[in-house]
Residue, then its C-alpha position, 0 to 999 in steps of 0.5 A: m445867725i445864718a438862716l437856713p432856707d425852708h428847702h434844704t438838705c442839711t448835715t451838721a457836725l460838732a468839730a474840735g474846739g467847739r466849732s459847729q459846722v453845717l452843710f445845706r442846699h440853698r435856693h438863691r433867687a437871681e432876681y437881677l437876671p432875666g427871668a429871675p432864675d433859681v440857682v441851687l447852691c450847696v453851702a458849707a458854713e462854720r461857726g467858731p467858739g467865739g462866734e466867728v463865721r465862715i462860709a463856702a458855696t458852689d453851684r456845681p452838682a453836690d448831691t454826692w457830697l451831701r450824701r457822704a458821711d465820712h467828712g461830715a460838714d468840714i468846710w475846708q474839705f468842701a472848699h478844696h473839693f469844689q475849688v471855691p474860697v472860704l469867706e470869713l464873715h467876721r473880718p473885712l471882706v475884700l470886694v472884687p469889682v466888675v468892669i462895665p463898658k459904657p459909650w463914654g468909657r467904663e464903670i467899675w462896680y464894687t457892689g454892683i448886682e445887675a444883669r449887666g454884671q455882678s461884683g465879687v468877694a475875694g477869699e483864699g483861692g478865688q471869689m464868690p459872687l456878691p449876690w450869693l453871699l448876700s442871699i446866704a448871709r445878708e444879716e450876718v454881712l450887712g446887719a439889721r439895716g441890710k441895704l447896701s449902697l452902690l460903690k463904683m468908679l466912673d472912668p471916662l475916656p480921655d477924649p473930648v466929647y466922646g468921653d463926656l457922660y450923659f447930661e442926666l438927672h435922677e428923680t430919687k437917687h442921691e450920688v456923691y462923687v470924689v475925684a480920684r484922678i484927672d488925666p493930664c493930657c486932657w486937663p494940663g492944668g490939673e483942673g477938670a470939670i463936671r457939667f453941673g446944672f445951669d448957667p446963672v447969668l444966662r438964666t437971669a437973661h430970660a424973662s422967667d424960669a419958664a422962658f429959660r426952660a422953654a429956650y433950653l428945651a428948644s435948643v436940645q430938640n434942635y440938637r436932637d434932630i441933628r443927632c438923629r440924622i447922624d445916628e441914622i447914617q452911622d447905623r448903616w456904617r455899624t452894620a457894614e462894619g459888623t457892629g451891633s446897633h447897640d454895642p459900644v464903639p471905640a472913640a477912634t471909630l466914632r471920630r472916624w465916622h464923624a469925619a466921614l460925614v458931609p462938612e455941612l452936617r458936621l458944622m451943624e452938629t458942632g454949632a447946635r451942641a455949643a448952643m445947647e451946652r451954653f445953657t449949662r454950667l461947668l463946675p471946675l474939679r481937682v483931685g480930692d474934690v467932692v461933688r454931692v448931686p441931689p435929685l433933679l439936678p442935671h449933671a454930666l462928668q466930663h472926659g478924663v475925670r476919674t471919680v469914686e461914686f457912692q449912690t442909692p442902689v436904684y436904676e433910674r435916670r432921665i437923659l437930657s442930652f448926649a453927644q453920641k448915640v444913646l445905646t440903652q434907650a431909644h429916646w431922650d427924656t428932655a421934655k419930662a425932665a425939663a419940667n421938674m429939673l433944678l435950675e439952681s445948683p446947691s451951695v457948697e457948705p463946709f464938711p462937718v469934722l467928726a474927729a481931728e487930732p495930730g495926723v488924723r482928720h475925719e469928716r462927713i462929706a455927704r449925708f442922705d436919707d439912706f446912707e452917709v459918706e465920710r472921709l478919713v485922712l491919715s498922715a504917715a503911720a497914723a491910725g484912725a478908728l471907725e465908729s461901731t454902730g451895729s451896721h456894715l461899712l463900705v471902705m475904699v482907699v482913694a490914695g495911700l496904703v492902709a492896713c485893715d485887720g491884717k489886710t493891706l489895701g492900696a488905692e482903689s481897693a475896697v472892703l465890706v466890713p460886716p457889723g461884727a468885724p473887729g477890724r474897725r481901725l485903719r492904719n496908714i502903712g505907707a510913706d504918703t498921706a492916705v485918704v479913705l472913704i467910708s459909707r454907712p447906712r442910716 
């Protein structure tokens, strides 16, 4: 049931066919925005005779509408008047991503809720911000285990160096990457890479792990000193060209600025970066590969490697190094990270097969404390059922064309499937093999 807030103006009506309708004011605390402001929403909700639920909401002033008696609480009139969509919470909900610029490219958030951007949920005639939906009807949409994983795509620039992500680690966050595309201009052979932990051969060349950590830290500090000198010079060029000190800059501009440095400084930067990166390991990647990133393992996706990422929805990281100015913080965290970082990458284990039949392969590709991720591979015309566990699912199509409860999902489309939704069967309606990722809470 949608729980009504303590402070609301409410009208109810019993519509034809046994449908119950309610109209109320809902106070949404936007904790993801600076100052955590209250957003007052006017919400129309309808529950059908079979338990199906529909809602619509607006943040526009609605006192006049609430006081009117001629329409009762009709959700369709409400949606038409305020030009907002009606969301059907008993069916899969199509997620509308928001694009977040990054120094190395962009992130595409499907379930992101931060000050930097909020994802949406599509309905006929528009979309509702995802945080509104979760505030109004969290249990209806997510189930009793109402924690939503962060689903996003990482889309690095096809630019060596400037398209490489931060070399970073997370202390508590779990991540799983699935490679969706590798830029053929960057990687003509179709094999990209992720910087993933450390070089085992160089590690054994040191007397101890403590010596290895110390040598790595010294090499990073040397590069950091040179990086700071370059950033100081380029900050003056930022100002001269009207660019903010913490605004992302196009890679072409960064290359132009780098070329304008004195040759000695350019050579110092290139040499120090190579010496620093010599300590790390590059893991080859091809389309479809899965990378599970445990806490404390330093990693950096490389340029031109587009991936789907599921992760614990917390923002915490330690930046060990970056080949350009860090815009989100004034320091690197190398010294703190080096003391606890993992030096050995996890071994690659085969994925448990959950189901296998002609045209269908269902396997678990990652399992963490709070969520797990599965991969469903469907041949043309094949269909696969999703296990019903009383919780919501996040479903994303990586390749192919899939039908889900009357909705057609192409590559890089995603839906949030509420626990009560009947559409837990996916059918490949395209000519090519379809690959689908499913995340569920544990």
